[in-house]
C-alpha positions as CSV (number, residue, x, y, z in Angstrom):
1,X,-63.7,3.1,48.1
2,X,-64.0,1.8,44.6
3,X,-61.3,2.5,42.1
4,X,-62.5,4.9,39.6
5,X,-62.2,4.0,35.9
6,X,-59.4,5.5,34.1
7,X,-60.0,8.6,32.0
8,X,-59.3,8.4,28.3
9,X,-56.1,10.3,28.6
10,X,-54.7,7.8,31.3
11,X,-55.7,4.9,28.9
12,X,-53.9,6.8,25.9
13,X,-50.8,7.3,28.2
14,X,-50.7,3.8,29.3
15,X,-51.0,2.6,25.6
16,X,-48.2,4.9,24.6
17,X,-46.0,3.5,27.4
18,X,-46.5,-0.1,26.3
19,X,-45.6,0.7,22.7
20,X,-42.6,2.5,23.9
21,X,-41.5,-0.7,26.0
22,X,-42.3,-3.1,23.1
23,X,-40.2,-0.9,20.7
24,X,-37.3,-0.8,23.2
25,X,-37.2,-4.8,23.3
26,X,-37.4,-4.8,19.5
27,X,-34.6,-2.3,19.3
28,X,-32.5,-4.6,21.8
29,X,-33.4,-7.9,19.8
30,X,-32.4,-5.9,16.7
31,X,-28.9,-4.9,18.2
32,X,-28.6,-8.6,19.4
33,X,-29.1,-9.8,16.0
34,X,-26.7,-7.4,14.4
35,X,-24.2,-8.4,17.1
36,X,-24.4,-12.0,16.4
37,X,-24.3,-11.6,12.5
38,X,-21.1,-9.5,13.1
39,X,-19.7,-12.2,15.4
40,X,-20.4,-14.8,13.0
41,X,-18.8,-12.8,10.2
42,X,-15.7,-12.1,12.3
43,X,-15.4,-15.8,13.5
44,X,-15.6,-16.8,9.7
45,X,-12.8,-14.4,8.7
46,X,-10.9,-15.7,11.5
47,X,-11.3,-19.4,10.6
48,X,-10.5,-18.6,7.0
49,X,-7.4,-16.6,8.0
50,X,-6.4,-19.4,10.1
51,X,-6.9,-22.0,7.5
52,X,-4.9,-20.0,5.0
53,X,-2.2,-19.7,7.5
54,X,-2.2,-23.3,8.1
55,X,-2.2,-24.3,4.6
56,X,0.9,-21.7,3.9
57,X,2.7,-23.2,6.8
58,X,2.2,-26.8,5.4
59,X,3.4,-25.8,2.0
60,X,6.4,-24.0,3.4
61,X,7.1,-27.1,5.5
62,X,6.9,-29.4,2.5
63,X,9.2,-26.9,0.6
64,X,11.7,-26.9,3.3
65,X,11.9,-30.6,3.8
66,X,14.5,-32.1,1.5
67,X,14.6,-35.8,0.7
68,X,17.4,-37.2,-1.6
69,X,17.3,-39.9,-4.1
70,X,19.8,-41.6,-6.2
71,X,20.0,-41.6,-10.0
72,X,22.1,-44.4,-11.5
73,X,24.3,-46.8,-9.7
74,X,27.5,-48.6,-10.2
75,X,30.5,-46.2,-10.2
76,X,28.6,-43.2,-9.4
77,X,25.1,-42.2,-8.2
78,X,23.8,-38.8,-8.6
79,X,21.7,-37.2,-5.7
80,X,18.6,-35.5,-6.7
81,X,15.8,-34.0,-4.5
82,X,12.3,-35.8,-4.6
83,X,10.8,-32.4,-4.9
84,X,11.4,-31.1,-8.4
85,X,10.9,-27.5,-7.1
86,X,14.1,-27.9,-5.0
87,X,17.4,-26.9,-6.7
88,X,20.6,-28.2,-5.0
89,X,23.3,-25.7,-4.7
90,X,26.1,-27.8,-3.1
91,X,26.8,-30.4,-0.6
92,X,29.2,-31.5,2.1
93,X,29.4,-35.4,2.7
94,X,30.8,-37.0,5.7
95,X,31.7,-40.7,5.8
96,X,32.6,-42.6,9.0
97,X,35.9,-41.2,10.5
98,X,37.6,-44.6,10.1
99,X,37.4,-44.0,6.4
100,X,39.8,-41.1,6.7
101,X,38.1,-39.2,3.8
102,X,37.3,-35.9,5.7
103,X,34.8,-33.5,4.5
104,X,34.1,-34.0,0.9
105,X,32.6,-30.9,-0.7
106,X,30.5,-31.6,-3.9
107,X,29.1,-28.8,-6.3
108,X,27.7,-31.6,-8.4
109,X,25.7,-33.6,-6.0
110,X,26.8,-37.3,-6.2
111,X,28.5,-40.1,-4.3
112,X,31.5,-42.1,-6.1
113,X,32.3,-45.6,-5.7
114,X,35.9,-44.8,-5.3
115,X,35.2,-42.8,-2.2
116,X,33.6,-45.8,-0.8
117,X,36.1,-48.1,-2.0
118,X,39.2,-46.1,-0.5
119,X,37.4,-45.7,2.8
120,X,36.6,-49.3,3.1
121,X,40.1,-50.3,2.5
122,X,41.5,-47.7,5.1
123,X,38.9,-48.9,7.8
124,X,39.7,-52.6,7.1
125,X,43.3,-52.1,7.2
126,X,42.9,-50.3,10.6
127,X,40.7,-52.6,12.5
128,X,40.8,-55.7,10.5
129,X,36.8,-56.0,10.1
130,X,35.1,-57.0,7.1
131,X,32.2,-55.1,5.6
132,X,28.9,-55.9,7.3
133,X,25.7,-55.5,5.5
134,X,26.8,-53.8,2.4
135,X,25.6,-50.3,3.5
136,X,27.6,-47.4,4.9
137,X,26.2,-44.5,6.7
138,X,26.9,-40.9,5.5
139,X,25.6,-37.4,6.6
140,X,24.9,-35.1,3.9
141,X,24.5,-31.5,4.3
142,X,22.8,-29.9,1.3
143,X,22.4,-26.3,0.5
144,X,19.4,-25.8,-1.6
145,X,16.8,-23.3,-3.0
146,X,13.1,-23.7,-2.8
147,X,10.5,-20.9,-3.7
148,X,13.2,-18.5,-4.1
149,X,14.6,-18.9,-0.7
150,X,17.8,-20.7,0.4
151,X,17.9,-23.4,2.9
152,X,20.3,-25.9,4.5
153,X,19.4,-29.6,5.3
154,X,21.6,-32.2,7.2
155,X,20.4,-35.6,7.2
156,X,21.7,-39.1,7.7
157,X,21.7,-41.6,4.7
158,X,22.7,-45.2,4.1
159,X,24.5,-45.7,0.9
160,X,24.1,-49.3,-0.4
161,X,26.9,-51.1,-2.1
162,X,28.4,-54.2,-3.2
163,X,32.0,-55.4,-3.2
164,X,33.2,-58.0,-5.9
165,X,36.3,-59.2,-7.5
166,X,37.7,-61.7,-4.8
167,X,40.4,-59.4,-3.7
168,X,41.3,-58.0,-0.2
169,X,38.6,-58.6,2.5
170,X,35.9,-59.6,0.2
171,X,36.5,-57.5,-3.1
172,X,38.5,-54.9,-4.7
173,X,35.7,-53.4,-6.7
174,X,32.8,-51.5,-5.3
175,X,29.3,-50.9,-7.0
176,X,26.9,-48.5,-5.4
177,X,23.4,-49.6,-5.3
178,X,21.5,-46.6,-4.0
179,X,20.7,-44.3,-0.9
180,X,18.0,-44.4,1.7
181,X,17.1,-41.8,4.4
182,X,17.9,-42.8,7.9
183,X,16.9,-39.5,9.6
184,X,17.6,-35.8,10.2
185,X,20.5,-34.7,12.4
186,X,21.9,-31.7,13.7
187,X,25.1,-30.5,11.8
188,X,27.4,-30.5,15.0
189,X,26.0,-34.1,15.8
190,X,26.4,-35.4,12.2
191,X,30.0,-36.9,12.3
192,X,29.4,-38.5,15.8
193,X,26.0,-40.0,14.6
194,X,27.7,-41.5,11.6
195,X,30.6,-43.0,13.5
196,X,28.2,-44.5,16.1
197,X,26.0,-46.2,13.4
198,X,29.2,-47.4,11.7
199,X,30.5,-48.8,14.9
200,X,27.1,-50.3,16.1
201,X,27.0,-52.4,13.0
202,X,30.3,-54.0,13.8
203,X,31.9,-52.6,10.8
């Protein structure tokens, strides 16, 4: 039995169905494109926010890291931060226990040659050893302000010095030469680390 030709009404209905299907597809594509655009915008905002947070964290880390340098030499060296935006409020300085100096509190950040001289004499009289490589380890706890916030930093430094004068154990005069960073240390471990370095050098 032969299939009858569709009537004009049936043909029109089929055409409408095809247009409806095509419209639905286009609508879905439009939704997908909008979704992708929103996702790209969201991803870009997230990336920008992450970059800003990373930059802020980096700047914060830099401002919190204190590195001291010495100004002057001889009888006294002043300790100042490498970063000019940091302001030192005070310091606690620890020499090797053999020096017998205890904790030195300094509102004016500095190291005096007289401290080193007295400490070396006390250490030499106790153990009868001569100075090693003309440097002495110290632990310096610094209270400072950066970016309007207060921080505390504890680090080990070497103080370079030179003895002269031909006196007891190689010299009665001590001239300071400068300081160099050894590394950071926890405050509770500072004295032990200083003593260990001093002992390891055979001082």
